[in-house]
Short mmCIF file of the C-alpha atoms (twelve columns), coordinates in Angstrom:
data_MODEL
# 
_entry.id   MODEL 
# 
loop_
_atom_site.group_PDB 
_atom_site.id 
_atom_site.type_symbol 
_atom_site.label_atom_id 
_atom_site.label_alt_id 
_atom_site.label_comp_id 
_atom_site.label_asym_id 
_atom_site.label_seq_id 
_atom_site.Cartn_x 
_atom_site.Cartn_y 
_atom_site.Cartn_z 
_atom_site.pdbx_PDB_model_num 
ATOM 1   C CA . MET A 1   19.005  10.009  -4.227  1 
ATOM 2   C CA . TYR A 2   20.854  6.721   -4.603  1 
ATOM 3   C CA . LEU A 3   24.171  8.507   -5.063  1 
ATOM 4   C CA . LEU A 4   23.860  9.927   -1.545  1 
ATOM 5   C CA . VAL A 5   22.952  6.496   -0.176  1 
ATOM 6   C CA . ILE A 6   25.943  4.851   -1.841  1 
ATOM 7   C CA . GLY A 7   28.238  7.638   -0.671  1 
ATOM 8   C CA . TRP A 8   27.079  7.412   2.934   1 
ATOM 9   C CA . LEU A 9   27.391  3.625   2.975   1 
ATOM 10  C CA . TYR A 10  30.944  4.012   1.648   1 
ATOM 11  C CA . VAL A 11  31.788  6.449   4.450   1 
ATOM 12  C CA . ALA A 12  30.265  4.152   7.070   1 
ATOM 13  C CA . PHE A 13  32.156  1.173   5.606   1 
ATOM 14  C CA . MET A 14  35.443  3.095   5.797   1 
ATOM 15  C CA . MET A 15  34.667  4.005   9.422   1 
ATOM 16  C CA . ALA A 16  34.070  0.314   10.155  1 
ATOM 17  C CA . ILE A 17  37.328  -0.683  8.449   1 
ATOM 18  C CA . ALA A 18  39.218  1.915   10.498  1 
ATOM 19  C CA . GLU A 19  37.565  0.561   13.652  1 
ATOM 20  C CA . ALA A 20  38.488  -3.029  12.801  1 
ATOM 21  C CA . PHE A 21  42.165  -2.311  12.088  1 
ATOM 22  C CA . HIS A 22  42.759  0.153   14.914  1 
ATOM 23  C CA . ALA A 23  44.984  -1.029  17.757  1 
ATOM 24  C CA . ASN A 24  42.170  -0.711  20.288  1 
ATOM 25  C CA . GLY A 25  39.378  -1.677  17.866  1 
ATOM 26  C CA . SER A 26  37.608  -4.950  17.254  1 
ATOM 27  C CA . VAL A 27  35.657  -6.640  14.503  1 
ATOM 28  C CA . LEU A 28  32.520  -6.566  16.639  1 
ATOM 29  C CA . GLY A 29  32.959  -2.818  17.090  1 
ATOM 30  C CA . ALA A 30  33.370  -2.480  13.319  1 
ATOM 31  C CA . ILE A 31  30.139  -4.379  12.679  1 
ATOM 32  C CA . VAL A 32  28.255  -2.275  15.229  1 
ATOM 33  C CA . THR A 33  29.711  0.890   13.723  1 
ATOM 34  C CA . PHE A 34  28.628  -0.092  10.216  1 
ATOM 35  C CA . VAL A 35  25.127  -1.081  11.299  1 
ATOM 36  C CA . MET A 36  24.522  1.931   13.544  1 
ATOM 37  C CA . TYR A 37  26.139  4.577   11.334  1 
ATOM 38  C CA . GLY A 38  25.456  3.032   7.951   1 
ATOM 39  C CA . LEU A 39  22.623  0.573   7.515   1 
ATOM 40  C CA . LEU A 40  20.004  1.849   9.963   1 
ATOM 41  C CA . PRO A 41  20.137  5.558   9.029   1 
ATOM 42  C CA . THR A 42  20.323  4.735   5.332   1 
ATOM 43  C CA . ALA A 43  17.361  2.361   5.517   1 
ATOM 44  C CA . LEU A 44  15.330  4.976   7.384   1 
ATOM 45  C CA . ALA A 45  16.214  7.698   4.865   1 
ATOM 46  C CA . VAL A 46  15.351  5.509   1.865   1 
ATOM 47  C CA . TYR A 47  12.043  4.524   3.466   1 
ATOM 48  C CA . LEU A 48  11.096  8.130   4.211   1 
ATOM 49  C CA . MET A 49  12.113  9.360   0.755   1 
ATOM 50  C CA . GLY A 50  10.043  6.590   -0.854  1 
ATOM 51  C CA . SER A 51  6.803   7.486   0.970   1 
ATOM 52  C CA . PRO A 52  5.455   9.906   -1.657  1 
ATOM 53  C CA . SER A 53  5.838   7.360   -4.438  1 
ATOM 54  C CA . ARG A 54  4.129   4.668   -2.357  1 
ATOM 55  C CA . ARG A 55  1.289   7.081   -1.585  1 
ATOM 56  C CA . ARG A 56  0.881   7.900   -5.296  1 
ATOM 57  C CA . ALA A 57  0.796   4.190   -6.143  1 
ATOM 58  C CA . VAL A 58  -1.930  3.532   -3.552  1 
ATOM 59  C CA . LYS A 59  -4.042  6.450   -4.815  1 
ATOM 60  C CA . ALA A 60  -3.644  5.300   -8.419  1 
ATOM 61  C CA . LYS A 61  -4.731  1.782   -7.473  1 
ATOM 62  C CA . GLU A 62  -7.779  3.110   -5.592  1 
ATOM 63  C CA . ALA A 63  -8.726  5.325   -8.547  1 
ATOM 64  C CA . GLU A 64  -8.409  2.364   -10.898 1 
ATOM 65  C CA . GLN A 65  -10.633 0.231   -8.674  1 
ATOM 66  C CA . ALA A 66  -13.202 3.033   -8.385  1 
ATOM 67  C CA . ALA A 67  -13.261 3.462   -12.158 1 
ATOM 68  C CA . ALA A 68  -13.703 -0.284  -12.654 1 
ATOM 69  C CA . ALA A 69  -16.549 -0.353  -10.105 1 
ATOM 70  C CA . ALA A 70  -18.267 2.611   -11.797 1 
ATOM 71  C CA . LEU A 71  -17.949 0.934   -15.177 1 
ATOM 72  C CA . ALA A 72  -19.384 -2.314  -13.815 1 
ATOM 73  C CA . ALA A 73  -22.279 -0.471  -12.151 1 
ATOM 74  C CA . LYS A 74  -23.026 1.351   -15.382 1 
ATOM 75  C CA . ALA A 75  -23.002 -1.916  -17.341 1 
ATOM 76  C CA . VAL A 76  -25.407 -3.560  -14.873 1 
ATOM 77  C CA . SER A 77  -27.810 -0.612  -14.668 1 
ATOM 78  C CA . SER A 78  -27.986 -0.106  -18.437 1 
ATOM 79  C CA . GLN A 79  -29.536 -3.537  -19.028 1 
ATOM 80  C CA . PRO A 80  -33.347 -3.534  -19.275 1 
ATOM 81  C CA . ASP A 81  -35.554 -5.386  -16.827 1 
ATOM 82  C CA . ALA A 82  -36.647 -8.669  -18.428 1 
ATOM 83  C CA . GLY A 83  -39.580 -9.256  -16.067 1 
ATOM 84  C CA . SER A 84  -43.083 -7.863  -16.343 1 
ATOM 85  C CA . HIS A 85  -43.325 -6.996  -12.633 1 
ATOM 86  C CA . SER A 86  -42.155 -3.856  -10.967 1 
ATOM 87  C CA . PRO A 87  -38.869 -4.101  -9.037  1 
ATOM 88  C CA . ALA A 88  -40.676 -3.728  -5.669  1 
ATOM 89  C CA . SER A 89  -42.932 -6.734  -6.252  1 
ATOM 90  C CA . ALA A 90  -40.013 -8.735  -7.614  1 
ATOM 91  C CA . ALA A 91  -38.110 -8.219  -4.401  1 
ATOM 92  C CA . GLN A 92  -40.944 -9.746  -2.311  1 
ATOM 93  C CA . PRO A 93  -42.667 -12.443 -4.354  1 
ATOM 94  C CA . ASP A 94  -44.486 -14.082 -1.398  1 
ATOM 95  C CA . ALA A 95  -45.399 -10.977 0.518   1 
ATOM 96  C CA . ILE A 96  -47.862 -11.354 3.363   1 
ATOM 97  C CA . SER A 97  -50.901 -9.170  3.001   1 
ATOM 98  C CA . PRO A 98  -51.870 -6.835  5.842   1 
ATOM 99  C CA . VAL A 99  -54.302 -8.047  8.504   1 
ATOM 100 C CA . GLY A 100 -57.909 -8.100  7.364   1 
ATOM 101 C CA . GLU A 101 -57.179 -7.913  3.622   1 
ATOM 102 C CA . LYS A 102 -57.268 -10.706 1.136   1 
ATOM 103 C CA . PRO A 103 -54.469 -11.065 -1.397  1 
# 
């Protein structure tokens, strides 16, 4: 992939040099030629060709985070309850009794 990029940048650079040293050419025209024919298309091509690897990296990171979260959840849920109350009564220690009933 990088061989094609280097080759195309070389071609664009040679086009810019020819533009700069031509009788009717200018240095500004050479710079515009190199940017428009060389840098912009090459940057776009490299970005598009790198998308699959970026996508794989994001999926691998998400899978790693999901595995870490599952491992943490398993570690938390495997510990026994130290209290003598049921989890429902532990969640509401000062629950208000229904109307007409004594606690």
